[in-house]
PyMOL CGO cylinders between C-alpha atoms (Angstrom):
from pymol import cmd
from pymol.cgo import CYLINDER

trace = [
    CYLINDER, -0.16, -0.07, 0.03, 1.10, 3.58, -0.84, 0.3, 1, 1, 1, 1, 1, 1,
    CYLINDER, 1.10, 3.58, -0.84, 0.14, 7.15, 0.77, 0.3, 1, 1, 1, 1, 1, 1,
    CYLINDER, 0.14, 7.15, 0.77, -0.89, 9.01, -2.35, 0.3, 1, 1, 1, 1, 1, 1,
    CYLINDER, -0.89, 9.01, -2.35, -0.41, 12.81, -2.69, 0.3, 1, 1, 1, 1, 1, 1,
    CYLINDER, -0.41, 12.81, -2.69, -3.40, 14.89, -2.29, 0.3, 1, 1, 1, 1, 1, 1,
    CYLINDER, -3.40, 14.89, -2.29, -4.47, 17.53, -4.73, 0.3, 1, 1, 1, 1, 1, 1,
    CYLINDER, -4.47, 17.53, -4.73, -5.06, 20.68, -3.32, 0.3, 1, 1, 1, 1, 1, 1,
    CYLINDER, -5.06, 20.68, -3.32, -7.29, 23.43, -4.46, 0.3, 1, 1, 1, 1, 1, 1,
    CYLINDER, -7.29, 23.43, -4.46, -6.33, 24.86, -7.63, 0.3, 1, 1, 1, 1, 1, 1,
    CYLINDER, -6.33, 24.86, -7.63, -5.24, 21.59, -9.43, 0.3, 1, 1, 1, 1, 1, 1,
    CYLINDER, -5.24, 21.59, -9.43, -7.08, 21.01, -12.47, 0.3, 1, 1, 1, 1, 1, 1,
    CYLINDER, -7.08, 21.01, -12.47, -7.98, 17.50, -11.55, 0.3, 1, 1, 1, 1, 1, 1,
    CYLINDER, -7.98, 17.50, -11.55, -10.43, 19.14, -8.54, 0.3, 1, 1, 1, 1, 1, 1,
    CYLINDER, -10.43, 19.14, -8.54, -12.31, 20.90, -11.27, 0.3, 1, 1, 1, 1, 1, 1,
    CYLINDER, -12.31, 20.90, -11.27, -12.95, 17.97, -13.77, 0.3, 1, 1, 1, 1, 1, 1,
    CYLINDER, -12.95, 17.97, -13.77, -15.88, 15.62, -13.48, 0.3, 1, 1, 1, 1, 1, 1,
    CYLINDER, -15.88, 15.62, -13.48, -14.75, 12.26, -13.10, 0.3, 1, 1, 1, 1, 1, 1,
    CYLINDER, -14.75, 12.26, -13.10, -15.30, 9.10, -15.42, 0.3, 1, 1, 1, 1, 1, 1,
    CYLINDER, -15.30, 9.10, -15.42, -17.18, 6.35, -14.35, 0.3, 1, 1, 1, 1, 1, 1,
    CYLINDER, -17.18, 6.35, -14.35, -15.48, 3.12, -12.99, 0.3, 1, 1, 1, 1, 1, 1,
    CYLINDER, -15.48, 3.12, -12.99, -15.98, 0.43, -15.45, 0.3, 1, 1, 1, 1, 1, 1,
    CYLINDER, -15.98, 0.43, -15.45, -15.02, -2.81, -13.45, 0.3, 1, 1, 1, 1, 1, 1,
    CYLINDER, -15.02, -2.81, -13.45, -15.07, -2.26, -9.80, 0.3, 1, 1, 1, 1, 1, 1,
    CYLINDER, -15.07, -2.26, -9.80, -13.32, -5.68, -9.13, 0.3, 1, 1, 1, 1, 1, 1,
    CYLINDER, -13.32, -5.68, -9.13, -10.07, -4.70, -11.43, 0.3, 1, 1, 1, 1, 1, 1,
    CYLINDER, -10.07, -4.70, -11.43, -7.07, -5.23, -9.59, 0.3, 1, 1, 1, 1, 1, 1,
    CYLINDER, -7.07, -5.23, -9.59, -5.92, -1.64, -10.52, 0.3, 1, 1, 1, 1, 1, 1,
    CYLINDER, -5.92, -1.64, -10.52, -9.18, -0.38, -8.79, 0.3, 1, 1, 1, 1, 1, 1,
    CYLINDER, -9.18, -0.38, -8.79, -8.68, -2.48, -5.97, 0.3, 1, 1, 1, 1, 1, 1,
    CYLINDER, -8.68, -2.48, -5.97, -5.11, -1.22, -5.33, 0.3, 1, 1, 1, 1, 1, 1,
    CYLINDER, -5.11, -1.22, -5.33, -6.34, 2.20, -5.78, 0.3, 1, 1, 1, 1, 1, 1,
    CYLINDER, -6.34, 2.20, -5.78, -8.92, 1.54, -3.03, 0.3, 1, 1, 1, 1, 1, 1,
    CYLINDER, -8.92, 1.54, -3.03, -6.17, -0.04, -0.71, 0.3, 1, 1, 1, 1, 1, 1,
    CYLINDER, -6.17, -0.04, -0.71, -3.91, 3.13, -1.20, 0.3, 1, 1, 1, 1, 1, 1,
    CYLINDER, -3.91, 3.13, -1.20, -6.91, 5.49, -0.59, 0.3, 1, 1, 1, 1, 1, 1,
    CYLINDER, -6.91, 5.49, -0.59, -7.66, 4.05, 2.43, 0.3, 1, 1, 1, 1, 1, 1,
    CYLINDER, -7.66, 4.05, 2.43, -4.32, 4.21, 3.87, 0.3, 1, 1, 1, 1, 1, 1,
    CYLINDER, -4.32, 4.21, 3.87, -4.14, 7.87, 2.47, 0.3, 1, 1, 1, 1, 1, 1,
    CYLINDER, -4.14, 7.87, 2.47, -7.50, 8.95, 4.31, 0.3, 1, 1, 1, 1, 1, 1,
    CYLINDER, -7.50, 8.95, 4.31, -6.42, 7.14, 7.61, 0.3, 1, 1, 1, 1, 1, 1,
    CYLINDER, -6.42, 7.14, 7.61, -2.68, 8.95, 7.24, 0.3, 1, 1, 1, 1, 1, 1,
    CYLINDER, -2.68, 8.95, 7.24, -4.32, 12.42, 6.82, 0.3, 1, 1, 1, 1, 1, 1,
    CYLINDER, -4.32, 12.42, 6.82, -7.10, 11.94, 9.40, 0.3, 1, 1, 1, 1, 1, 1,
    CYLINDER, -7.10, 11.94, 9.40, -9.78, 12.44, 7.26, 0.3, 1, 1, 1, 1, 1, 1,
    CYLINDER, -9.78, 12.44, 7.26, -13.40, 11.40, 7.34, 0.3, 1, 1, 1, 1, 1, 1,
    CYLINDER, -13.40, 11.40, 7.34, -13.47, 10.76, 3.46, 0.3, 1, 1, 1, 1, 1, 1,
    CYLINDER, -13.47, 10.76, 3.46, -11.72, 10.88, 0.22, 0.3, 1, 1, 1, 1, 1, 1,
    CYLINDER, -11.72, 10.88, 0.22, -12.68, 11.04, -3.33, 0.3, 1, 1, 1, 1, 1, 1,
    CYLINDER, -12.68, 11.04, -3.33, -10.20, 9.64, -6.32, 0.3, 1, 1, 1, 1, 1, 1,
    CYLINDER, -10.20, 9.64, -6.32, -9.74, 12.97, -7.86, 0.3, 1, 1, 1, 1, 1, 1,
    CYLINDER, -9.74, 12.97, -7.86, -8.46, 14.22, -4.67, 0.3, 1, 1, 1, 1, 1, 1,
    CYLINDER, -8.46, 14.22, -4.67, -5.41, 11.60, -5.35, 0.3, 1, 1, 1, 1, 1, 1,
    CYLINDER, -5.41, 11.60, -5.35, -5.23, 12.55, -9.02, 0.3, 1, 1, 1, 1, 1, 1,
    CYLINDER, -5.23, 12.55, -9.02, -7.63, 9.66, -10.21, 0.3, 1, 1, 1, 1, 1, 1,
    CYLINDER, -7.63, 9.66, -10.21, -10.39, 10.99, -12.17, 0.3, 1, 1, 1, 1, 1, 1,
    CYLINDER, -10.39, 10.99, -12.17, -12.62, 8.34, -11.36, 0.3, 1, 1, 1, 1, 1, 1,
    CYLINDER, -12.62, 8.34, -11.36, -16.22, 8.07, -9.52, 0.3, 1, 1, 1, 1, 1, 1,
    CYLINDER, -16.22, 8.07, -9.52, -14.89, 6.62, -6.55, 0.3, 1, 1, 1, 1, 1, 1,
    CYLINDER, -14.89, 6.62, -6.55, -15.24, 7.79, -2.84, 0.3, 1, 1, 1, 1, 1, 1,
    CYLINDER, -15.24, 7.79, -2.84, -14.92, 6.28, 0.57, 0.3, 1, 1, 1, 1, 1, 1,
    CYLINDER, -14.92, 6.28, 0.57, -15.69, 7.74, 4.00, 0.3, 1, 1, 1, 1, 1, 1,
    CYLINDER, -15.69, 7.74, 4.00, -16.40, 6.87, 7.23, 0.3, 1, 1, 1, 1, 1, 1,
    CYLINDER, -16.40, 6.87, 7.23, -18.54, 8.29, 10.16, 0.3, 1, 1, 1, 1, 1, 1,
    CYLINDER, -18.54, 8.29, 10.16, -17.26, 8.27, 13.78, 0.3, 1, 1, 1, 1, 1, 1,
    CYLINDER, -17.26, 8.27, 13.78, -20.21, 7.81, 16.45, 0.3, 1, 1, 1, 1, 1, 1,
    CYLINDER, -20.21, 7.81, 16.45, -19.07, 11.13, 18.30, 0.3, 1, 1, 1, 1, 1, 1,
    CYLINDER, -19.07, 11.13, 18.30, -19.74, 13.16, 14.99, 0.3, 1, 1, 1, 1, 1, 1,
    CYLINDER, -19.74, 13.16, 14.99, -23.27, 11.88, 14.09, 0.3, 1, 1, 1, 1, 1, 1,
    CYLINDER, -23.27, 11.88, 14.09, -24.97, 11.58, 17.19, 0.3, 1, 1, 1, 1, 1, 1,
    CYLINDER, -24.97, 11.58, 17.19, -24.16, 8.21, 17.95, 0.3, 1, 1, 1, 1, 1, 1,
    CYLINDER, -24.16, 8.21, 17.95, -24.76, 6.68, 14.60, 0.3, 1, 1, 1, 1, 1, 1,
    CYLINDER, -24.76, 6.68, 14.60, -21.31, 5.41, 13.21, 0.3, 1, 1, 1, 1, 1, 1,
    CYLINDER, -21.31, 5.41, 13.21, -20.83, 4.17, 9.96, 0.3, 1, 1, 1, 1, 1, 1,
    CYLINDER, -20.83, 4.17, 9.96, -17.76, 1.97, 9.10, 0.3, 1, 1, 1, 1, 1, 1,
    CYLINDER, -17.76, 1.97, 9.10, -15.51, 2.63, 6.11, 0.3, 1, 1, 1, 1, 1, 1,
    CYLINDER, -15.51, 2.63, 6.11, -17.62, 2.71, 2.87, 0.3, 1, 1, 1, 1, 1, 1,
    CYLINDER, -17.62, 2.71, 2.87, -16.45, 2.36, -0.38, 0.3, 1, 1, 1, 1, 1, 1,
    CYLINDER, -16.45, 2.36, -0.38, -18.78, 3.97, -3.00, 0.3, 1, 1, 1, 1, 1, 1,
    CYLINDER, -18.78, 3.97, -3.00, -18.36, 3.46, -6.82, 0.3, 1, 1, 1, 1, 1, 1,
    CYLINDER, -18.36, 3.46, -6.82, -20.17, 5.17, -9.28, 0.3, 1, 1, 1, 1, 1, 1,
    CYLINDER, -20.17, 5.17, -9.28, -22.65, 6.77, -6.66, 0.3, 1, 1, 1, 1, 1, 1,
    CYLINDER, -22.65, 6.77, -6.66, -25.79, 8.56, -7.22, 0.3, 1, 1, 1, 1, 1, 1,
    CYLINDER, -25.79, 8.56, -7.22, -27.47, 11.04, -4.53, 0.3, 1, 1, 1, 1, 1, 1,
    CYLINDER, -27.47, 11.04, -4.53, -31.05, 11.55, -4.24, 0.3, 1, 1, 1, 1, 1, 1,
    CYLINDER, -31.05, 11.55, -4.24, -32.34, 14.08, -1.52, 0.3, 1, 1, 1, 1, 1, 1,
    CYLINDER, -32.34, 14.08, -1.52, -35.36, 12.81, 0.38, 0.3, 1, 1, 1, 1, 1, 1,
    CYLINDER, -35.36, 12.81, 0.38, -36.99, 16.59, 0.97, 0.3, 1, 1, 1, 1, 1, 1,
    CYLINDER, -36.99, 16.59, 0.97, -35.86, 20.01, 0.91, 0.3, 1, 1, 1, 1, 1, 1,
    CYLINDER, -35.86, 20.01, 0.91, -34.53, 20.36, 4.40, 0.3, 1, 1, 1, 1, 1, 1,
    CYLINDER, -34.53, 20.36, 4.40, -31.21, 21.79, 4.40, 0.3, 1, 1, 1, 1, 1, 1,
    CYLINDER, -31.21, 21.79, 4.40, -28.69, 22.21, 7.16, 0.3, 1, 1, 1, 1, 1, 1,
    CYLINDER, -28.69, 22.21, 7.16, -25.60, 24.41, 7.50, 0.3, 1, 1, 1, 1, 1, 1,
    CYLINDER, -25.60, 24.41, 7.50, -22.22, 22.94, 9.10, 0.3, 1, 1, 1, 1, 1, 1,
    CYLINDER, -22.22, 22.94, 9.10, -18.61, 23.50, 9.15, 0.3, 1, 1, 1, 1, 1, 1,
    CYLINDER, -18.61, 23.50, 9.15, -16.57, 21.68, 6.50, 0.3, 1, 1, 1, 1, 1, 1,
    CYLINDER, -16.57, 21.68, 6.50, -13.05, 20.99, 6.03, 0.3, 1, 1, 1, 1, 1, 1,
    CYLINDER, -13.05, 20.99, 6.03, -11.36, 19.37, 3.11, 0.3, 1, 1, 1, 1, 1, 1,
    CYLINDER, -11.36, 19.37, 3.11, -7.92, 17.46, 2.70, 0.3, 1, 1, 1, 1, 1, 1,
    CYLINDER, -7.92, 17.46, 2.70, -7.50, 19.44, -0.54, 0.3, 1, 1, 1, 1, 1, 1,
    CYLINDER, -7.50, 19.44, -0.54, -7.89, 22.68, 1.27, 0.3, 1, 1, 1, 1, 1, 1,
    CYLINDER, -7.89, 22.68, 1.27, -5.76, 22.16, 4.37, 0.3, 1, 1, 1, 1, 1, 1,
    CYLINDER, -5.76, 22.16, 4.37, -6.23, 24.21, 7.41, 0.3, 1, 1, 1, 1, 1, 1,
    CYLINDER, -6.23, 24.21, 7.41, -9.57, 25.88, 5.77, 0.3, 1, 1, 1, 1, 1, 1,
    CYLINDER, -9.57, 25.88, 5.77, -13.00, 25.70, 6.77, 0.3, 1, 1, 1, 1, 1, 1,
    CYLINDER, -13.00, 25.70, 6.77, -16.26, 27.20, 6.13, 0.3, 1, 1, 1, 1, 1, 1,
    CYLINDER, -16.26, 27.20, 6.13, -20.20, 26.96, 6.75, 0.3, 1, 1, 1, 1, 1, 1,
    CYLINDER, -20.20, 26.96, 6.75, -21.79, 24.94, 4.07, 0.3, 1, 1, 1, 1, 1, 1,
    CYLINDER, -21.79, 24.94, 4.07, -25.45, 24.03, 3.38, 0.3, 1, 1, 1, 1, 1, 1,
    CYLINDER, -25.45, 24.03, 3.38, -26.28, 20.48, 2.43, 0.3, 1, 1, 1, 1, 1, 1,
    CYLINDER, -26.28, 20.48, 2.43, -29.46, 18.39, 2.34, 0.3, 1, 1, 1, 1, 1, 1,
    CYLINDER, -29.46, 18.39, 2.34, -30.16, 16.97, 5.84, 0.3, 1, 1, 1, 1, 1, 1,
    CYLINDER, -30.16, 16.97, 5.84, -31.78, 13.74, 4.37, 0.3, 1, 1, 1, 1, 1, 1,
    CYLINDER, -31.78, 13.74, 4.37, -30.48, 11.85, 1.27, 0.3, 1, 1, 1, 1, 1, 1,
    CYLINDER, -30.48, 11.85, 1.27, -30.43, 8.32, -0.37, 0.3, 1, 1, 1, 1, 1, 1,
    CYLINDER, -30.43, 8.32, -0.37, -27.39, 7.32, -1.95, 0.3, 1, 1, 1, 1, 1, 1,
    CYLINDER, -27.39, 7.32, -1.95, -26.58, 4.23, -4.02, 0.3, 1, 1, 1, 1, 1, 1,
    CYLINDER, -26.58, 4.23, -4.02, -23.61, 2.87, -5.91, 0.3, 1, 1, 1, 1, 1, 1,
    CYLINDER, -23.61, 2.87, -5.91, -21.35, 0.07, -5.70, 0.3, 1, 1, 1, 1, 1, 1,
    CYLINDER, -21.35, 0.07, -5.70, -19.00, -1.43, -2.99, 0.3, 1, 1, 1, 1, 1, 1,
    CYLINDER, -19.00, -1.43, -2.99, -15.55, -2.36, -3.54, 0.3, 1, 1, 1, 1, 1, 1,
    CYLINDER, -15.55, -2.36, -3.54, -16.69, -6.05, -4.51, 0.3, 1, 1, 1, 1, 1, 1,
    CYLINDER, -16.69, -6.05, -4.51, -19.14, -4.55, -7.06, 0.3, 1, 1, 1, 1, 1, 1,
    CYLINDER, -19.14, -4.55, -7.06, -22.20, -5.40, -4.99, 0.3, 1, 1, 1, 1, 1, 1,
    CYLINDER, -22.20, -5.40, -4.99, -24.85, -2.78, -4.91, 0.3, 1, 1, 1, 1, 1, 1,
    CYLINDER, -24.85, -2.78, -4.91, -25.22, -0.48, -1.71, 0.3, 1, 1, 1, 1, 1, 1,
    CYLINDER, -25.22, -0.48, -1.71, -28.18, 1.53, -1.15, 0.3, 1, 1, 1, 1, 1, 1,
    CYLINDER, -28.18, 1.53, -1.15, -28.51, 3.56, 2.43, 0.3, 1, 1, 1, 1, 1, 1,
    CYLINDER, -28.51, 3.56, 2.43, -30.51, 6.46, 3.62, 0.3, 1, 1, 1, 1, 1, 1,
    CYLINDER, -30.51, 6.46, 3.62, -28.74, 9.08, 5.38, 0.3, 1, 1, 1, 1, 1, 1,
    CYLINDER, -28.74, 9.08, 5.38, -28.94, 12.23, 7.57, 0.3, 1, 1, 1, 1, 1, 1,
    CYLINDER, -28.94, 12.23, 7.57, -26.82, 14.66, 9.41, 0.3, 1, 1, 1, 1, 1, 1,
    CYLINDER, -26.82, 14.66, 9.41, -23.20, 14.43, 9.36, 0.3, 1, 1, 1, 1, 1, 1,
    CYLINDER, -23.20, 14.43, 9.36, -23.60, 10.94, 7.38, 0.3, 1, 1, 1, 1, 1, 1,
    CYLINDER, -23.60, 10.94, 7.38, -25.44, 12.64, 4.73, 0.3, 1, 1, 1, 1, 1, 1,
    CYLINDER, -25.44, 12.64, 4.73, -23.04, 15.81, 4.81, 0.3, 1, 1, 1, 1, 1, 1,
    CYLINDER, -23.04, 15.81, 4.81, -19.96, 13.69, 4.30, 0.3, 1, 1, 1, 1, 1, 1,
    CYLINDER, -19.96, 13.69, 4.30, -21.33, 11.77, 1.34, 0.3, 1, 1, 1, 1, 1, 1,
    CYLINDER, -21.33, 11.77, 1.34, -22.40, 14.85, -0.40, 0.3, 1, 1, 1, 1, 1, 1,
    CYLINDER, -22.40, 14.85, -0.40, -19.06, 16.57, 0.25, 0.3, 1, 1, 1, 1, 1, 1,
    CYLINDER, -19.06, 16.57, 0.25, -17.09, 13.75, -1.35, 0.3, 1, 1, 1, 1, 1, 1,
    CYLINDER, -17.09, 13.75, -1.35, -19.39, 13.04, -4.38, 0.3, 1, 1, 1, 1, 1, 1,
    CYLINDER, -19.39, 13.04, -4.38, -19.24, 17.04, -5.21, 0.3, 1, 1, 1, 1, 1, 1,
    CYLINDER, -19.24, 17.04, -5.21, -15.46, 16.12, -5.77, 0.3, 1, 1, 1, 1, 1, 1,
    CYLINDER, -15.46, 16.12, -5.77, -16.74, 13.86, -8.56, 0.3, 1, 1, 1, 1, 1, 1,
    CYLINDER, -16.74, 13.86, -8.56, -18.30, 16.65, -10.18, 0.3, 1, 1, 1, 1, 1, 1,
    CYLINDER, -18.30, 16.65, -10.18, -15.34, 18.91, -10.03, 0.3, 1, 1, 1, 1, 1, 1,
    CYLINDER, -15.34, 18.91, -10.03, -17.09, 20.93, -7.04, 0.3, 1, 1, 1, 1, 1, 1,
    CYLINDER, -17.09, 20.93, -7.04, -15.28, 22.09, -3.83, 0.3, 1, 1, 1, 1, 1, 1,
    CYLINDER, -15.28, 22.09, -3.83, -16.96, 23.02, -0.75, 0.3, 1, 1, 1, 1, 1, 1,
    CYLINDER, -16.96, 23.02, -0.75, -16.50, 26.81, -1.23, 0.3, 1, 1, 1, 1, 1, 1,
    CYLINDER, -16.50, 26.81, -1.23, -18.56, 26.94, -4.18, 0.3, 1, 1, 1, 1, 1, 1,
    CYLINDER, -18.56, 26.94, -4.18, -21.32, 25.48, -2.28, 0.3, 1, 1, 1, 1, 1, 1,
    CYLINDER, -21.32, 25.48, -2.28, -21.24, 28.32, 0.39, 0.3, 1, 1, 1, 1, 1, 1,
    CYLINDER, -21.24, 28.32, 0.39, -23.88, 31.11, 0.64, 0.3, 1, 1, 1, 1, 1, 1,
    CYLINDER, -23.88, 31.11, 0.64, -21.77, 33.41, 2.61, 0.3, 1, 1, 1, 1, 1, 1,
    CYLINDER, -21.77, 33.41, 2.61, -17.84, 33.33, 2.35, 0.3, 1, 1, 1, 1, 1, 1,
    CYLINDER, -17.84, 33.33, 2.35, -17.64, 35.35, 5.35, 0.3, 1, 1, 1, 1, 1, 1,
    CYLINDER, -17.64, 35.35, 5.35, -17.36, 32.05, 7.29, 0.3, 1, 1, 1, 1, 1, 1,
    CYLINDER, -17.36, 32.05, 7.29, -14.41, 30.72, 4.83, 0.3, 1, 1, 1, 1, 1, 1,
    CYLINDER, -14.41, 30.72, 4.83, -11.13, 31.00, 6.72, 0.3, 1, 1, 1, 1, 1, 1,
    CYLINDER, -11.13, 31.00, 6.72, -8.12, 29.28, 8.48, 0.3, 1, 1, 1, 1, 1, 1,
    CYLINDER, -8.12, 29.28, 8.48, -9.43, 26.75, 11.13, 0.3, 1, 1, 1, 1, 1, 1,
    CYLINDER, -9.43, 26.75, 11.13, -6.61, 28.30, 13.26, 0.3, 1, 1, 1, 1, 1, 1,
    CYLINDER, -6.61, 28.30, 13.26, -8.09, 31.85, 13.34, 0.3, 1, 1, 1, 1, 1, 1,
    CYLINDER, -8.09, 31.85, 13.34, -11.48, 30.73, 13.80, 0.3, 1, 1, 1, 1, 1, 1,
    CYLINDER, -11.48, 30.73, 13.80, -10.69, 28.56, 16.92, 0.3, 1, 1, 1, 1, 1, 1,
    CYLINDER, -10.69, 28.56, 16.92, -8.99, 31.81, 18.23, 0.3, 1, 1, 1, 1, 1, 1,
    CYLINDER, -8.99, 31.81, 18.23, -11.85, 33.90, 17.47, 0.3, 1, 1, 1, 1, 1, 1,
    CYLINDER, -11.85, 33.90, 17.47, -14.31, 31.55, 19.13, 0.3, 1, 1, 1, 1, 1, 1,
    CYLINDER, -14.31, 31.55, 19.13, -11.94, 31.43, 22.15, 0.3, 1, 1, 1, 1, 1, 1,
    CYLINDER, -11.94, 31.43, 22.15, -11.53, 35.00, 22.15, 0.3, 1, 1, 1, 1, 1, 1,
]
cmd.load_cgo(trace, "trace")
Protein backbone atom coordinates (compact mmCIF):
# COMPACT_ATOMS: atom_id res chain seq x y z
CA UNK A 1 0.00 0.00 0.00
CA UNK A 2 1.04 3.57 -0.69
CA UNK A 3 0.16 6.95 0.73
CA UNK A 4 -0.90 9.04 -2.26
CA UNK A 5 -0.34 12.76 -2.82
CA UNK A 6 -3.50 14.80 -2.24
CA UNK A 7 -4.37 17.41 -4.87
CA UNK A 8 -4.95 20.89 -3.47
CA UNK A 9 -7.48 23.51 -4.53
CA UNK A 10 -6.38 25.00 -7.83
CA UNK A 11 -5.24 21.72 -9.39
CA UNK A 12 -7.20 20.96 -12.60
CA UNK A 13 -8.06 17.38 -11.50
CA UNK A 14 -10.31 18.89 -8.82
CA UNK A 15 -12.28 20.94 -11.36
CA UNK A 16 -12.91 18.16 -13.88
CA UNK A 17 -15.88 15.77 -13.72
CA UNK A 18 -14.70 12.21 -13.05
CA UNK A 19 -15.35 9.23 -15.31
CA UNK A 20 -17.33 6.13 -14.25
CA UNK A 21 -15.44 3.09 -12.98
CA UNK A 22 -15.94 0.37 -15.59
CA UNK A 23 -14.97 -2.66 -13.49
CA UNK A 24 -14.88 -2.26 -9.68
CA UNK A 25 -13.09 -5.60 -9.25
CA UNK A 26 -10.21 -4.70 -11.61
CA UNK A 27 -6.91 -5.17 -9.71
CA UNK A 28 -5.94 -1.55 -10.49
CA UNK A 29 -9.15 -0.30 -8.84
CA UNK A 30 -8.61 -2.59 -5.85
CA UNK A 31 -5.06 -1.23 -5.46
CA UNK A 32 -6.39 2.34 -5.73
CA UNK A 33 -8.95 1.59 -2.99
CA UNK A 34 -6.25 0.19 -0.68
CA UNK A 35 -4.00 3.18 -1.30
CA UNK A 36 -6.87 5.61 -0.75
CA UNK A 37 -7.76 3.97 2.58
CA UNK A 38 -4.17 4.33 3.74
CA UNK A 39 -4.02 7.93 2.49
CA UNK A 40 -7.30 8.90 4.19
CA UNK A 41 -6.21 7.33 7.48
CA UNK A 42 -2.79 9.00 7.30
CA UNK A 43 -4.43 12.39 6.71
CA UNK A 44 -7.01 11.78 9.46
CA UNK A 45 -9.86 12.43 7.04
CA UNK A 46 -13.53 11.45 7.25
CA UNK A 47 -13.64 10.87 3.50
CA UNK A 48 -11.65 10.90 0.29
CA UNK A 49 -12.55 10.99 -3.41
CA UNK A 50 -10.38 9.55 -6.20
CA UNK A 51 -9.93 12.96 -7.90
CA UNK A 52 -8.30 14.18 -4.67
CA UNK A 53 -5.49 11.68 -5.28
CA UNK A 54 -5.17 12.68 -8.95
CA UNK A 55 -7.35 9.84 -10.31
CA UNK A 56 -10.38 11.16 -12.23
CA UNK A 57 -12.72 8.25 -11.46
CA UNK A 58 -16.12 8.14 -9.71
CA UNK A 59 -14.96 6.50 -6.50
CA UNK A 60 -15.28 7.84 -2.95
CA UNK A 61 -14.82 6.48 0.53
CA UNK A 62 -15.87 7.73 3.93
CA UNK A 63 -16.56 6.74 7.51
CA UNK A 64 -18.60 8.39 10.23
CA UNK A 65 -17.34 8.12 13.82
CA UNK A 66 -20.19 7.89 16.35
CA UNK A 67 -19.16 11.11 18.08
CA UNK A 68 -19.65 13.03 14.79
CA UNK A 69 -23.18 11.80 14.08
CA UNK A 70 -25.42 11.59 17.16
CA UNK A 71 -23.93 8.20 18.09
CA UNK A 72 -24.62 6.62 14.69
CA UNK A 73 -21.27 5.40 13.39
CA UNK A 74 -20.84 4.28 9.80
CA UNK A 75 -17.90 1.99 9.07
CA UNK A 76 -15.50 2.63 6.22
CA UNK A 77 -17.62 2.61 3.07
CA UNK A 78 -16.32 2.49 -0.49
CA UNK A 79 -18.83 3.86 -2.97
CA UNK A 80 -18.24 3.45 -6.70
CA UNK A 81 -20.27 5.35 -9.32
CA UNK A 82 -22.48 6.93 -6.63
CA UNK A 83 -25.85 8.57 -7.12
CA UNK A 84 -27.36 10.91 -4.52
CA UNK A 85 -31.03 11.79 -4.18
CA UNK A 86 -32.33 14.35 -1.65
CA UNK A 87 -35.27 12.90 0.31
CA UNK A 88 -36.77 16.33 1.02
CA UNK A 89 -35.89 20.01 0.73
CA UNK A 90 -34.58 20.37 4.33
CA UNK A 91 -31.13 21.93 4.38
CA UNK A 92 -28.74 22.52 7.25
CA UNK A 93 -25.51 24.43 7.55
CA UNK A 94 -22.39 22.88 9.00
CA UNK A 95 -18.70 23.56 9.20
CA UNK A 96 -16.70 21.61 6.60
CA UNK A 97 -13.05 21.17 5.94
CA UNK A 98 -11.33 19.27 3.16
CA UNK A 99 -8.03 17.48 2.69
CA UNK A 100 -7.64 19.46 -0.56
CA UNK A 101 -7.94 22.76 1.33
CA UNK A 102 -5.65 22.04 4.29
CA UNK A 103 -6.20 24.24 7.32
CA UNK A 104 -9.34 25.87 5.90
CA UNK A 105 -13.03 25.57 6.89
CA UNK A 106 -16.36 27.19 6.20
CA UNK A 107 -20.14 26.93 6.73
CA UNK A 108 -21.76 24.91 3.95
CA UNK A 109 -25.46 24.26 3.36
CA UNK A 110 -26.29 20.63 2.53
CA UNK A 111 -29.37 18.47 2.26
CA UNK A 112 -30.17 17.06 5.69
CA UNK A 113 -31.65 13.76 4.40
CA UNK A 114 -30.48 11.83 1.34
CA UNK A 115 -30.52 8.42 -0.27
CA UNK A 116 -27.35 7.27 -1.97
CA UNK A 117 -26.55 4.26 -4.07
CA UNK A 118 -23.63 2.80 -5.94
CA UNK A 119 -21.34 -0.20 -5.83
CA UNK A 120 -19.04 -1.36 -3.05
CA UNK A 121 -15.43 -2.53 -3.57
CA UNK A 122 -16.64 -6.03 -4.53
CA UNK A 123 -19.07 -4.66 -7.11
CA UNK A 124 -22.18 -5.27 -4.95
CA UNK A 125 -24.95 -2.69 -4.97
CA UNK A 126 -25.27 -0.40 -1.94
CA UNK A 127 -28.33 1.71 -1.20
CA UNK A 128 -28.68 3.66 2.05
CA UNK A 129 -30.50 6.58 3.54
CA UNK A 130 -28.45 9.08 5.50
CA UNK A 131 -29.00 12.19 7.59
CA UNK A 132 -26.89 14.67 9.53
CA UNK A 133 -23.10 14.32 9.31
CA UNK A 134 -23.42 11.04 7.39
CA UNK A 135 -25.41 12.82 4.64
CA UNK A 136 -22.99 15.77 4.73
CA UNK A 137 -19.84 13.69 4.23
CA UNK A 138 -21.39 11.70 1.36
CA UNK A 139 -22.48 14.90 -0.42
CA UNK A 140 -19.07 16.51 0.17
CA UNK A 141 -17.14 13.56 -1.27
CA UNK A 142 -19.50 13.10 -4.22
CA UNK A 143 -19.14 16.81 -5.08
CA UNK A 144 -15.48 16.06 -5.82
CA UNK A 145 -16.64 13.71 -8.58
CA UNK A 146 -18.36 16.63 -10.30
CA UNK A 147 -15.43 19.05 -9.93
CA UNK A 148 -17.00 20.94 -7.01
CA UNK A 149 -15.18 22.04 -3.85
CA UNK A 150 -17.12 23.07 -0.75
CA UNK A 151 -16.41 26.83 -1.04
CA UNK A 152 -18.46 26.74 -4.26
CA UNK A 153 -21.46 25.61 -2.17
CA UNK A 154 -21.11 28.36 0.44
CA UNK A 155 -23.75 31.10 0.63
CA UNK A 156 -21.61 33.43 2.74
CA UNK A 157 -17.85 33.50 2.27
CA UNK A 158 -17.41 35.50 5.49
CA UNK A 159 -17.44 32.14 7.32
CA UNK A 160 -14.59 30.79 5.16
CA UNK A 161 -11.16 30.94 6.73
CA UNK A 162 -8.24 29.24 8.39
CA UNK A 163 -9.31 26.82 11.11
CA UNK A 164 -6.65 28.13 13.47
CA UNK A 165 -7.89 31.73 13.16
CA UNK A 166 -11.53 30.67 13.51
CA UNK A 167 -10.70 28.76 16.72
CA UNK A 168 -8.87 31.79 18.13
CA UNK A 169 -11.90 34.00 17.39
CA UNK A 170 -14.23 31.55 19.15
CA UNK A 171 -12.00 31.48 22.23
CA UNK A 172 -11.50 35.29 22.12
